[in-house]
C-alpha positions in Angstrom: 34.3 21.2 59.3 33.4 22.9 55.9 33.2 19.3 54.4 30.6 18.3 56.8 28.5 21.1 55.9 28.5 20.4 52.2 25.9 17.6 52.4 23.3 19.5 54.3 23.7 22.7 52.2 23.2 20.7 49.2 20.4 18.9 50.4 18.7 22.1 51.5 19.4 24.0 48.3 18.3 21.2 46.1 15.0 20.5 48.4 14.1 24.2 48.5 14.7 24.6 44.8 12.4 21.7 43.8 9.7 23.1 46.3 9.7 26.6 45.2 9.7 25.5 41.4 6.6 23.5 42.1 5.1 26.6 43.8 6.1 28.8 40.9 4.4 26.2 38.5 1.2 26.4 40.4 1.1 30.1 40.3 1.4 29.9 36.5 -1.4 27.2 36.5 -3.4 29.6 38.5 -3.0 32.3 35.9 -3.8 30.0 33.2 -7.1 28.5 34.9 -8.2 32.1 35.7 -8.0 33.0 32.1 -10.0 30.0 31.2 -12.6 30.8 33.7 -12.7 34.4 32.5 -13.4 33.1 29.1 -16.1 30.8 30.2 -17.8 33.6 32.3 -17.8 35.6 29.2 -19.6 32.9 27.2 -21.9 32.2 30.0 -23.1 35.7 30.3 -23.5 36.6 26.7 -26.4 36.7 24.7 -27.8 33.2 23.7 -27.7 32.4 20.1 -29.9 30.0 18.1 -28.8 26.4 18.4 -26.9 25.3 15.4 -25.7 21.6 14.5 -22.4 23.0 13.2 -21.4 23.8 16.9 -18.3 21.8 18.1 -16.9 21.2 21.5 -13.6 22.9 20.9 -15.2 26.2 19.9 -18.7 26.2 21.2 -18.8 24.4 24.6 -20.2 26.8 27.5 -21.9 28.8 24.8 -25.6 30.0 25.7 -28.2 28.8 23.1 -31.9 29.1 22.5 -34.1 26.2 21.0 -37.6 25.1 20.9 -39.2 21.7 20.6 -40.8 19.2 22.6 -39.6 16.5 25.0 -40.4 12.6 24.0 -40.7 11.6 27.5 -37.7 9.4 26.9 -35.3 10.0 29.8 -31.9 8.9 31.1 -31.5 9.5 35.0 -28.0 10.3 36.4 -27.6 9.8 40.3 -26.1 13.0 41.4 -25.3 14.5 44.8 -23.8 17.9 46.0 -25.8 20.1 43.8 -27.4 23.4 44.8 -30.8 21.5 44.8 -29.5 18.6 46.8 -29.4 14.8 45.9 -31.5 13.3 43.1 -31.3 12.2 39.5 -30.2 14.5 36.4 -32.9 14.1 33.8 -31.3 13.8 30.4 -34.3 14.0 28.0 -34.5 13.1 24.3 -35.7 16.4 22.9 -37.1 16.8 19.3 -36.5 20.2 17.8 -39.1 22.0 15.7 -37.1 20.9 12.6 -37.5 17.2 13.6 -33.9 16.5 14.8 -33.4 15.1 18.1 -30.7 16.2 20.7 -30.2 15.6 24.5 -31.4 18.1 27.0 -30.2 18.1 30.7 -33.6 19.4 32.2 -32.4 19.5 35.9 -32.7 17.5 38.9 -35.3 15.1 39.9 -35.9 14.3 43.6 -35.2 10.8 44.6 -38.7 9.8 45.8 -40.4 10.9 42.6 -38.3 9.0 40.0 -41.3 7.4 38.4 -43.3 10.6 38.0 -44.5 11.5 34.7 -42.6 13.8 32.6 -44.2 16.9 31.1 -44.5 16.4 27.3 -45.5 19.7 25.9 -43.8 22.3 23.4 -41.1 24.2 25.2 -38.9 27.1 24.7 -35.4 26.4 26.1 -32.5 28.7 27.1 -29.6 26.7 28.0 -25.8 26.1 27.6 -24.0 23.6 25.2 -22.0 21.2 27.1 -20.0 17.9 26.6 -19.7 17.0 30.0 -16.6 15.0 31.3 -18.2 13.2 34.4 -16.9 9.8 33.7 -13.6 8.2 34.8 -12.1 4.7 35.4 -13.9 4.2 38.6 -17.4 5.1 37.4 -19.8 2.3 37.4 -21.8 1.0 34.2 -25.2 2.3 33.9 -28.0 0.2 35.4 -30.1 0.0 32.5 -32.8 -2.1 34.0 -33.4 0.6 36.7 -32.6 3.5 34.5 -30.0 4.7 36.7 -26.7 6.2 35.1 -23.7 7.5 37.1 -22.1 10.0 34.9 -23.0 11.9 31.9 -21.5 10.8 28.6 -22.8 12.4 25.3 -21.9 9.8 22.9 -23.2 6.8 25.1 -26.5 8.7 26.0 -27.0 9.8 22.3 -26.7 6.1 21.3 -29.0 5.1 24.1 -31.7 7.6 23.3 -31.1 7.6 19.3 -30.2 11.4 19.3 -27.6 13.7 17.6 -24.7 13.9 20.0 -25.4 17.4 21.4 -26.3 18.4 25.1 -27.9 21.5 26.2 -28.1 22.2 30.0 -31.2 24.0 30.7 -31.1 27.4 32.3 -34.8 28.2 31.8 -37.6 26.1 30.1 -41.1 27.6 29.3 -43.4 26.0 30.3 -41.1 24.4 33.2 -41.6 20.7 34.1 -43.0 20.9 37.7 -40.8 17.8 38.7 -37.6 19.3 38.0 -35.2 22.0 39.3 -32.9 23.4 36.6 -29.1 23.1 37.3 -27.7 25.7 35.1 -24.0 25.7 34.1 -21.8 28.0 36.3 -18.2 28.5 36.6 -18.6 28.3 40.6 -18.8 24.5 40.1 -15.3 24.3 38.4 -12.4 23.6 40.8 -9.5 26.1 40.9 -7.2 24.6 43.7 -4.0 26.1 42.1 -3.5 28.9 44.9 -3.9 26.5 47.6 -1.3 24.1 46.1 1.2 27.2 45.4 1.0 28.0 49.2 1.4 24.5 50.2 4.7 24.2 48.2 6.2 27.6 49.2 5.3 26.7 53.1 7.1 23.3 52.5 10.2 25.1 51.1 10.1 27.4 54.3 9.9 24.1 56.4 12.7 22.5 54.5 14.9 25.5 54.6 14.3 25.5 58.7 15.1 21.9 58.9 18.4 22.5 56.7 19.3 25.3 59.0 18.5 23.1 62.2 20.7 20.4 60.7 23.5 22.8 60.1 23.2 24.1 63.7 23.4 20.5 64.9 26.5 19.8 62.8 28.3 22.9 64.0 27.3 22.5 67.5 28.7 18.8 67.6 32.0 20.1 66.4 32.1 22.7 69.2 31.5 20.1 71.8 
């Protein structure tokens, strides 16, 4: 009898151990992610600093900055959906700073039906967030350069296409504002944090596995009694 119970017991202990360890790992990941989001929130709510070309992705991403200059009118349009302003094109503009250097400016969302509307080309005061976006993956289509439709933001590729320095600032406010556009400022609410849901899922699976193990043991002992 005892020999028949060894296999289901080992199976139950091993399965529950694996599932619980995965749940604990997700709890640890949750704490790690919450720490990152807290750090990002502190950067996004901090006082903006003058834009500096010494900024790096590792140290300065999500830092608020101020800058002034003029859009050149040269733009790349990134097809975007699921934003607070709906579906449209993120406008990535070539922006000439007062010192003559050019960078990328994410000016916000352009409605689909006014894609060909003329941009506002006047001196602007900008407050925004330094960002090196990672929208692109292996399934992202190549940009349609003929129609000026891109499917992801890529700082290096876009800087090369518009002949700018490889820096992107996502606009929070622009003075004056381009009437075509709705700014899409960077917020941590758009960053996924699913680790709690994953942890709960693994722990529930461990409970189910334990229940199935107990049922198997019950069936085994019941068969012996019969």
